[in-house]
N, C-alpha and C positions, 0 to 999 in steps of 0.2 A: 504494500500500500504506500502511495506517495502523493505528494502535492505538487502540481505543476504550476509554476508562477509564470504568467504571460510575459513579463518583462525579461525573464531568463530565457524563455523560448525565442523571443525576438533577438536577444543578444546572440544566442546560439545560431539562429538563422543567418545573422550578419557574418558570424565567424565562418560558417560553412560556405557562404557565398564568396567571401574573400579567398577561401581555400580553392574553390572551384575556379575563380579567375586566375589564380596563380598556376594551378595545374594545367589549365587549358591555354595559358598564355594569351588571354583575351582582354587586353586593355581597351578602354573606351577609345573610340576613334572619332576624329573631327573630320566631317566630309562637307564638300561644297558641290552642289549640282552644276550641270553644264547646260547653258541655254543653247538654242538652235544655232545662233551665230558664233558660238564658242566651240562648236563641234567641227572636226576636220575628218576627211576621209582617212581611214587607217587608224584612228584613235581606238584603243583597246583597253579592256579591263578584265580581270578574272578574280575568282575566289576559290578557296578549297573547302570541301565539306566531306565529312565522314558519315556514311550511312549507318544509323544505329537502329536497334530494335524499337526504341521509342518513336523514331521517325515513322516507322511503318504503322505502329498503333495509332499515332495521332492522325496520320493521313487516312487510315481506315475510318476513324470517327468523323473526320471532316468531310470526306467524300462519300461515305456510305458504301464504299467498295470493300466487301468482306470476303473476297476471294481468298480461300485458305492458302493459295500459293504465295500470297503476299504477307502472311502472318507468321511470325517466328513461333517455333515449337519450343518453348522454354522448359518443357518437361523432359526434353531430350538431352542426354549427356553430350552429344556431338554438337559442333558449332552449327548455328542455324543456316539453312540453305534457302531461306525464304527469299523470293525475288522481289526487289523493290518495284512498286508499280511504275510503269513508264511515265505516267503523268506526274508522279512525285519527282522523278528525275527531271522532267521538263520544267516543273515549277521552280527549280533552282535557278533557272535563267532569270526569272523575274527578280530574284534577290540581287543579281548584278545590275540589272536594268533599273530597278527601283531605288537601289542604294548607292550605286557607284557611277554608272555610265548609261544614260545621261544623269540619273540620280533622282532625288526627290522631286515629285511633281510630274514625272513621266507617266503617260497613259498609253496603254496598249491599243493598237488597231487590229493587228493580226499576228499569228505565230504559227509557223509550220515546223514539223519535226520528222526526222527519219530516225527510228530507234534501231541501232545496229547490234549492240551487245547488252547483256543483262547486268544488273547491279545487285550485290548481295550485302548483307549486314557486315560491316567492317571495311568495306571498300572505300578508299579515299578518292573523291572526284574533284576534278578541276573544271570549273564552269567559266567559259570565256565568251565575251562578246566583242565584236569589232565593227566599227562604222564602215558600211559598204557604199552607201549613197545617201545624199541629202535631197529630199523631194520637196515639192511645193507644199505650202500650207503648214510649214513647221514639222513636217513628217520626216522621219529618219528610218532608213533601212539598215539593219544590222545582221551580220552573220553570227550565229550562235553555235557553239561547239562544247560538248561535254566529253571529257576523257576520263578513263578509269585506270584499271590495273596496267602497269607498265606503259602508260601513255596511250593505250588502245582507245579508239574512238567508241564512245557509248551512244552518242546521239549527236545529230547536227540539224540545223534548220535556219530559217530566216525569220526575223522579227521586224514588224513595222510599228513604230511608236510615234506619238506626238511628244516632241521635246518640251521640257518645262518652259513656262512663260515668265517666271520670276525667280530670282535668286533665293536659294534656301541653303543655310549652312547650320551645322550643329552636331551634337554628339549622338550616340546610339539612342534610339527611342526606347522609352520604357513601356513595355507591354505587360499585361497580366501574366503571371506565371502559370504554367500548366503542371499539375501533379498527376501522374498516372497511378491509378490505384491498382495494385496487384495484391493477391492474397497467397503468394507462394510460401511465405513463412508460416502462415497459419495452416495452409494445406499440408505442409510437411509435418507440423505438430499433430494435426488431426490424424494423419496417416500413422504416425508413431503411437498414437493412443488407441488404435484399433485393437480390439481384443482385451483391453484393460477394463476392469470394473469401474463403474461411475463412482465419483467421490461424493459422499453426502455433504451437502453444502448449505449453510445458512445464508440466504439472500436477504440482506438488510434493506428494508424500505424499498421494495420493488414497485413503487407507486408512480412511475412515469413510463411512457411507452417503450423507450429504448431499454430501460432497466428491466422491465418485466419480460419483454420480448427476447432480450439477450439471454436471460436466465433460462427461459423455456427453450430457446434454440440450443443452448448448451446441453439441456436435458435430452432434446431430440437427437443430438449427436452422441448421446450416451457418455458424455463427459462428466456430468454431475447428476445427482439426485437431489433436487432442490427442496429445502424447507423454507417457505416464504414467511418472513418475519415483518409484519407491518399491519396496517389497517385492513381488516378483512373486507370491509365495505368498499374501500378505495381500490383494492387489488381486484376484487370481483367485478366492479364496474369497469375498470380499465381493461380487464381481460375480455369482457363483452364488447368493449369499444374497438379493440384491435382484432377481434375474432379469434381469440386464443381459447383453447379448451384447457381449463385448470381443474376439471373434475378429477378427484382422487389425489390432487396435490395437497400436501400438508401445509396449512396456514396457521401461524401463531399470531393471534390478534393482539396488538399492542396499541398504545395511545399516542406515542410520539417517536421521533427518530432516535432520541437519546435512549428510550426504553428498548427500542428495537436493537440498537447496537449492544446494549448491556445484555439483552437476552441472547444474542448471537454468541457473545463471549462466554456466557454461562453454558450454552450448548456445547461449545468447543471444549471448555474446561471439564465438562461432564462426560465427554467422549461421544456425544450424540452426533456431532458433525466433525468432519475432517478439514473443512475449509470454510472461510467466510468470504462472501462476495458483496462488494459495495453496490448498493442500489442508488436511489435518488435521495441522497443526503449529503451534507457537507462532510468533507474528509475529516475535519477535526472532531466532528460529532462521533465518527466511527473510531478514530484513533484514541480518543480519550479513554474509553473503557478498555481498549486493547492494550494500552501501555501502562495501565495502573500497576503499581508494584505488588499490591496485595491480592487483587482480584482479576488482574488482566492476564495476558498471554505472554508475558515476558519470559524469556529463557536466557541462556548464556550465549545465544546467537544474535547477531545484529540484524535488525530488519532494515535493509537499506537498498535492495536492488529491485529494479522494475524493468522487465522486458517491455519493449514497445516496438512499433514497426514504422519504418520510413519506406513506403512502398517502392520507391525507385532504387533503393540500396539492395545490392545482391546478398547481403548478410543480415542477420538479426542483431541489432544493437541492443545494448543493455545500459540503462542509466543507473549509475551507482552513487551512493551517498546522497540520495535526493531527499529522503524523508527525515532522517535523524538530524542532519545539519540545519534543515529548515526549522525544526523544533527548537534548535539552539540559537536561531536568529541569523544564520548565515548559510550560504550555499556553496557546494563544490560539486562539480559534475565530472564523472569519469565516463568516457564513451568507450565501450568495449564491443568488438565485433567477434562473433563466435563462428569459427570455421565449421564446415560440415563434419570433419573428422574429429576435431578437438572438442566441438560442442557436445558430442555424445558423452565425453568424459568430464564435461563441465569446465574445461580449461580455456581461457581466453587466448585467441590468436594474437591480438595486439590491443593495447589500450592507449588512450590519450587523455591526459588530465586537462580539462578545460579550466579557464581562470575562475577563481572564487569571486562571486559578485556580491 
């Protein structure tokens, strides 16, 4: 059990973003577009781009093209052989045209493509445009070429665009971030739990849709056998509202969150339950009876680690020392990534101590 402080999460986000910029070598760039009268025959520009699995998922969502040939099989131990959609490859040309040459303010009139070779996850592409001809009405014709492995041509074509009509300069635009939700970490844990008996669990104050539905879903997956501790009237009404069947589920009727938390601790101390699940109540309301010296669940082991998931990370991170230091009035975070092999033995592959805030 731990408490997540939004200010700490924001600081962590900034730290990780700075790390990503360092790893990718992607400093912010200042660009200025080119007007029609500033363009010359033979002017050229190019960018490099590596095809990733995320690119294919995002394009599938944006385009609606769910052709399985274009979707990586992440459950396979071998490298993905998914073929990047040709229109994703072609769309990279617009990155050069819209950002570099002619740049911001450019509007497409037409684009042709010949797709010659296929692109796979991990391939680095070079996308190039070159001014071929200046036409009337501010129109510019450009040759477009995309090359891949070993410089082999992946696609080529011709673009006709309307050049910008006013000067624009500035840094990289800020666009909303995209987070791809994957459940591979949870799927792996669920698979590892197959065949294990469910854990009898006291669910404290399951009086909100997600809290109740989550506990019932865990029961359906045979992970827990829940004992619902809260207001019987509220739990029953909520179950009816979300269409959940709680017939036969044990409910211990209590009058408040504090009483629910204390009751759950008493069930654990008496051996009736093996685990306590937090429902819809403040964390401090749950931790107070848990951490009591005389009647809580204190042992000689530190309650300090919380597994959580960052869907785009390939490994399961663990936040350490998040609960106890918070109770003492300060924070310290340790980020640990557990490898597939060492994770089975509970050994961290690496850890990085984040600053104390």
